[in-house]
C-alpha positions in Angstrom: -216.0 204.4 11.6 -219.1 203.2 9.4 -219.9 200.3 11.0 -222.4 199.7 13.6 -220.0 196.8 15.1 -216.3 197.6 15.9 -214.1 195.0 14.6 -212.6 192.5 16.6 -209.0 192.7 14.5 -209.4 196.7 15.9 -210.5 195.9 19.4 -207.3 193.4 19.5 -205.0 195.9 18.3 -206.2 199.1 20.5 -206.1 196.5 23.5 -202.7 195.9 22.6 -201.7 199.4 22.8 -203.3 200.0 26.0 -201.7 197.0 27.5 -198.5 198.1 26.9 -199.5 201.9 27.6 -199.7 201.0 31.2 -197.4 198.6 31.7 -194.8 201.3 31.4 -196.3 203.1 34.1 -196.6 200.1 36.5 -193.0 198.8 35.6 -191.4 201.9 37.4 -194.0 203.8 39.3 -194.5 201.3 42.1 -191.1 199.0 42.2 -188.9 202.2 41.6 -188.6 202.9 45.5 -187.5 199.8 45.9 -184.4 200.4 43.7 -184.3 204.2 45.6 -184.0 202.8 48.7 -181.3 200.4 47.8 -178.8 202.5 45.7 -178.7 205.3 48.2 -181.5 207.6 46.9 -184.5 207.2 49.1 -184.7 210.9 50.0 -185.0 211.8 46.7 -188.7 209.8 46.9 -190.7 213.4 47.2 -189.4 214.5 44.2 -189.1 211.5 42.0 -193.0 211.3 42.7 -193.0 215.1 41.7 -192.1 214.8 38.2 -195.6 213.0 36.8 -197.8 215.8 38.3 -195.3 218.3 37.1 -195.9 216.7 33.6 -199.6 216.1 33.7 -199.9 220.0 34.0 -197.8 220.3 30.8 -199.3 217.6 28.6 -202.9 220.0 28.2 -200.8 222.6 26.7 -198.9 220.1 24.0 -201.7 217.9 23.6 -204.5 221.0 23.1 -201.7 223.7 21.3 -199.8 221.0 19.3 -200.6 217.3 19.0 -204.3 217.7 18.9 -204.0 220.6 15.9 -201.3 219.0 13.4 -200.3 215.9 13.7 -201.7 212.1 13.4 -202.1 211.0 16.8 -200.9 207.4 16.3 -197.5 209.2 15.1 -197.6 211.6 18.1 -197.8 208.5 20.3 -195.2 206.5 18.6 -192.4 209.5 18.7 -193.3 210.7 22.2 -192.6 206.9 23.6 -189.9 206.4 21.7 -188.3 209.9 23.0 -189.4 208.5 26.5 -187.4 205.2 26.0 -184.3 207.0 25.4 -184.7 209.2 28.5 -185.2 205.7 30.7 -182.4 204.5 29.2 -180.1 206.9 29.9 -180.9 206.1 34.1 -179.2 203.1 34.1 -176.5 204.2 32.1 -176.2 207.5 33.7 -176.8 206.6 37.5 -173.6 204.3 38.3 -171.2 207.4 37.6 -173.2 210.1 39.3 -171.3 211.0 42.6 -172.8 210.5 46.1 -171.7 214.5 47.0 -174.4 215.6 44.0 -177.0 217.7 45.6 -179.9 216.0 46.2 -182.7 218.7 44.4 -184.7 219.0 41.4 -181.7 219.8 39.2 -180.6 215.5 40.4 -179.4 213.4 37.3 -182.0 211.0 37.8 -185.1 213.4 38.7 -184.0 215.3 35.2 -184.3 212.1 33.4 -187.4 210.9 34.7 -189.1 214.4 34.4 -188.0 214.0 30.5 -189.3 210.6 30.7 -192.6 212.0 32.3 -193.0 215.2 29.9 -193.2 212.3 27.2 -195.5 209.9 28.7 -198.3 212.3 30.3 -199.2 213.3 27.1 -199.7 209.7 26.0 -202.3 208.8 28.3 -204.7 211.8 26.6 -202.9 210.1 22.9 -203.7 206.9 23.8 -207.6 207.4 24.8 -208.1 209.5 21.6 -206.7 206.9 19.3 -208.9 204.2 20.5 -211.9 206.3 21.3 -211.7 207.2 16.9 -212.1 203.9 15.8 -214.5 202.7 18.0 -218.8 202.2 18.3 -220.6 202.4 21.2 -217.7 203.4 23.3 -219.6 203.4 26.4 -219.5 199.3 26.1 -216.3 198.9 24.2 -213.9 201.6 25.5 -214.0 199.8 29.1 -212.8 196.5 27.9 -210.1 197.7 25.9 -209.1 199.7 29.1 -209.3 197.1 31.5 -206.5 195.8 29.1 -204.5 198.7 30.8 -205.1 197.5 34.4 -203.6 194.0 33.2 -200.4 195.7 31.5 -199.8 197.7 35.3 -200.5 194.3 37.0 -198.4 192.5 34.6 -195.7 194.4 34.5 -195.5 194.2 38.7 -194.4 190.5 38.2 -191.9 190.6 35.4 -189.9 193.6 37.9 -190.2 191.3 40.3 -189.0 188.0 38.2 -185.9 190.2 38.1 -182.3 189.4 39.5 -182.9 191.3 42.6 -186.9 192.0 42.1 -188.0 195.5 42.4 -184.6 196.9 43.7 -182.7 196.1 40.7 -181.8 198.7 38.2 -182.9 196.7 35.2 -186.0 197.8 35.7 -185.2 200.8 33.8 -184.0 198.6 31.1 -187.5 196.9 31.3 -189.2 200.1 30.7 -187.2 201.4 28.4 -187.8 198.3 26.5 -191.5 198.6 26.3 -191.7 201.8 25.5 -190.2 201.6 22.3 -192.1 198.6 21.5 -194.9 200.9 22.0 -193.3 203.5 20.1 -192.6 201.7 17.0 -196.3 199.5 17.4 -198.2 202.8 17.5 -197.0 203.5 13.7 -199.5 200.8 12.6 -202.0 201.6 14.5 -205.1 203.1 12.5 -204.5 206.3 10.9 -206.1 209.1 14.2 -206.7 212.7 12.5 -206.1 214.9 15.2 -209.2 215.9 16.9 -208.8 220.1 16.7 -207.1 219.9 13.1 -208.5 223.5 11.8 -209.4 224.8 14.9 -207.9 227.7 16.9 -207.3 227.0 20.4 -206.2 229.3 23.1 -204.0 228.5 25.8 -206.9 229.2 28.3 -209.5 226.7 26.3 -206.6 224.1 26.8 -205.9 224.8 30.3 -209.8 224.4 31.1 -209.9 228.2 32.4 -213.5 228.0 31.0 -214.7 226.0 33.2 -213.8 228.4 36.3 -217.6 229.7 35.6 -218.6 226.3 37.2 -216.7 226.9 40.5 -220.0 229.6 41.1 -222.0 226.7 42.1 -221.4 225.7 45.8 -221.5 222.4 45.4 -219.2 222.0 42.4 -216.6 224.2 44.2 -216.9 221.9 47.3 -216.6 218.7 44.8 -213.1 220.4 43.2 -211.5 221.2 46.8 -212.3 217.9 47.9 -210.4 216.6 45.1 -208.0 218.4 45.1 -207.2 217.7 49.1 -207.7 213.8 48.6 -205.1 213.6 45.9 -202.6 214.4 49.0 -203.3 210.9 50.6 -203.3 209.6 47.5 -199.8 211.1 46.4 -198.1 209.3 49.6 -200.0 205.9 48.8 -198.0 206.0 45.5 -194.7 206.7 47.2 -194.6 205.3 50.8 -197.2 202.4 50.3 -194.5 199.9 48.7 -192.3 200.8 51.2 -194.8 200.1 53.7 -195.2 196.8 52.5 -192.1 195.6 52.2 -191.4 196.4 56.0 -194.1 194.8 56.9 -192.2 191.6 56.0 -194.4 190.6 52.5 -192.4 188.3 50.4 -192.8 190.3 47.3 -193.9 194.2 47.3 -194.3 194.7 44.4 -196.5 192.0 43.6 -198.4 192.6 46.7 -199.2 196.0 45.3 -200.7 194.7 42.3 -203.9 193.3 44.0 -204.7 197.3 44.1 -205.1 196.7 40.3 -206.8 193.8 40.6 -209.4 195.3 42.7 -209.5 198.0 40.5 -210.5 195.7 37.6 -213.5 194.2 39.7 -215.0 198.1 40.9 -214.5 199.3 37.4 -216.9 196.8 36.1 -219.4 197.3 38.6 -219.6 201.0 38.9 -222.4 201.6 36.4 -224.6 199.3 38.5 -223.9 200.8 41.8 -223.6 204.6 40.0 -227.2 203.9 39.1 -228.6 202.7 42.3 -226.3 205.4 45.1 -225.7 208.5 43.1 -222.9 210.7 42.7 -222.8 211.9 46.2 -222.9 208.2 48.0 -220.5 207.0 45.6 -217.7 209.8 46.2 -218.3 209.4 49.9 -217.8 206.0 49.9 -214.7 206.3 47.6 -213.6 209.5 50.2 -214.3 206.6 53.1 -212.2 204.1 51.6 -209.3 206.4 52.3 -210.0 206.3 55.5 -210.7 203.0 56.0 -207.1 201.8 54.0 -205.2 204.7 56.4 -206.7 203.8 58.9 -205.7 199.8 58.5 -202.6 200.7 57.5 -202.1 202.6 60.9 -203.7 199.9 62.8 -201.2 196.9 61.3 -198.0 199.1 62.0 -197.1 198.4 65.6 -197.9 194.1 65.2 -196.8 193.8 61.2 -200.5 192.7 60.9 -200.4 191.3 57.2 -203.9 191.0 56.7 -205.2 194.4 57.2 -202.3 195.9 55.6 -203.6 193.2 52.5 -207.0 194.9 52.6 -205.9 198.1 52.9 -204.0 197.6 49.7 -207.2 196.1 47.8 -209.4 199.2 48.8 -207.5 201.0 45.7 -210.5 199.6 43.6 -213.0 201.9 45.9 -210.6 204.2 46.5 -209.9 205.3 43.2 -212.8 204.2 41.0 -215.3 205.4 43.2 -213.9 209.0 43.6 -212.0 209.5 40.3 -214.0 207.5 37.9 -217.2 209.0 39.3 -215.7 212.3 39.7 -215.3 212.2 35.6 -219.0 211.3 35.4 -220.2 214.0 37.6 -218.0 216.5 35.9 -219.4 215.1 32.6 -223.2 215.7 34.1 -222.3 219.0 35.8 -220.8 220.8 32.8 -222.6 222.2 29.7 -221.8 221.0 26.3 -219.9 223.7 25.3 -216.9 223.7 28.0 -217.5 219.8 29.0 -214.0 219.1 27.6 -212.4 221.8 29.1 -214.0 221.0 32.4 -212.6 217.4 32.3 -209.0 219.2 31.5 -209.5 221.2 34.6 -210.4 218.5 36.3 -207.2 216.6 35.6 -205.2 219.5 36.1 -206.3 219.9 39.6 -206.4 216.4 40.5 -203.6 214.5 38.8 -201.2 217.8 38.6 -201.8 220.2 41.1 -203.2 217.7 44.3 -200.3 215.2 43.3 -197.4 218.2 43.5 -198.8 218.9 46.5 -199.1 215.8 48.2 -195.9 214.4 47.3 -194.4 217.3 48.9 -196.6 217.3 51.7 -196.1 213.5 52.3 -192.2 214.0 52.0 -192.0 216.2 54.7 -194.3 214.0 57.0 -192.0 210.9 56.5 -189.1 212.6 57.3 -190.8 213.7 60.5 -191.1 210.3 61.8 -188.0 208.4 60.0 -186.1 206.0 62.6 -188.1 207.9 65.2 -189.7 204.4 66.0 -188.1 201.3 68.0 -184.8 200.1 66.7 -184.6 203.5 64.5 -187.5 202.4 62.1 -189.6 204.3 60.3 -192.8 205.5 62.9 -195.6 204.2 60.0 -198.5 204.1 62.5 -198.0 208.3 62.6 -197.1 208.3 59.1 -200.2 206.6 58.1 -202.6 208.0 61.0 -202.3 211.7 59.7 -203.5 211.2 56.7 -206.6 208.9 58.1 -207.6 211.7 60.0 -206.6 214.4 57.0 -209.1 212.2 54.3 -212.0 212.1 57.5 -212.3 215.6 57.7 -212.2 215.7 53.8 -215.5 213.3 54.2 -216.7 215.5 56.8 -216.5 218.8 55.0 -217.6 216.8 51.8 -221.2 215.3 53.3 -222.0 218.9 54.9 -221.6 221.1 51.9 -221.8 219.1 48.9 -225.9 219.0 47.5 -226.5 216.6 44.8 -229.3 217.7 41.9 -232.0 215.5 41.2 -230.3 215.2 37.5 -226.4 214.5 38.8 -228.1 211.2 40.1 
């Protein structure tokens, strides 16, 4: 960019891209549990919420070794979304013909199709940011405005899916995702030309996976931060997999719409993070984020016996604190704690540990926890009290470990 100000038309075009980018994810990632339960595939929930973490691990390889070196980013974005649309479109066409006796494992047709979609979608999270950042000036001011449209897209998706016949238990949600993916795929070819950021540069697999950033783990506080980031993703995975089901069991009129209040709060807290970061510093911001997980699951557990709606709603609305205060602050901390030469690798390694490895472990462990307490409460219902009590205690232990062993450097604050 040569001008000192990003043209409004560019901001509008990139904002529309970001809106559709997260509309696609929001249109199935929360509502899908409603359809799984109705269609009799509830026992596949843990595997369904494993596909995106698997794709998050593979994505850096694709981006670093191929997309970021050889092809214009907006074109790769378009192709990936069109392929993702094809996988999502196949679900409502294939699943009605799948036998109920098909083994419920990772080779189940539903899991393979969702994995195919995720492998196409997850690289586009980085690609969409690349496209946006290459065409704006003052990214610290302009990019948050564009990124907020993504959160709004997620919220709108919740209302669109809820308006379908049958709501979030309808198989039509996959048609909506496929249509949005195809729309963004075609739209991407009309975005500003974006040269591949690593064109002409040699990149190793180790660099792509951020392995050079392992040297940062020699610092005890950084090691504590990485381990706590990994561990806190275990309850995070449980929230994505079961919170919508819990909201539904608490007799809210529309579970998916209720869950969208978490994204509403995310917008608010995203905007105030810069102000609070200056006042509180890294350690206090991260502690607040982790304590919010303890509070959220404590509220969920406390509300279970009598279905106390206000406690559940507050737990959902804490998403802005839970996610933004820990993960956004975490990205800022990684940026400040890393030498410039490996800063990009450090961010990639952080995503690999959290959105990849942490979420995979979390999805599987939370699946086993839910199975233990399935139909063990009165009337054969899920024992939601214990399902949420254990992650609350788990998060509390992480808070204690982080408080005791993480030491904030003055320059990080």
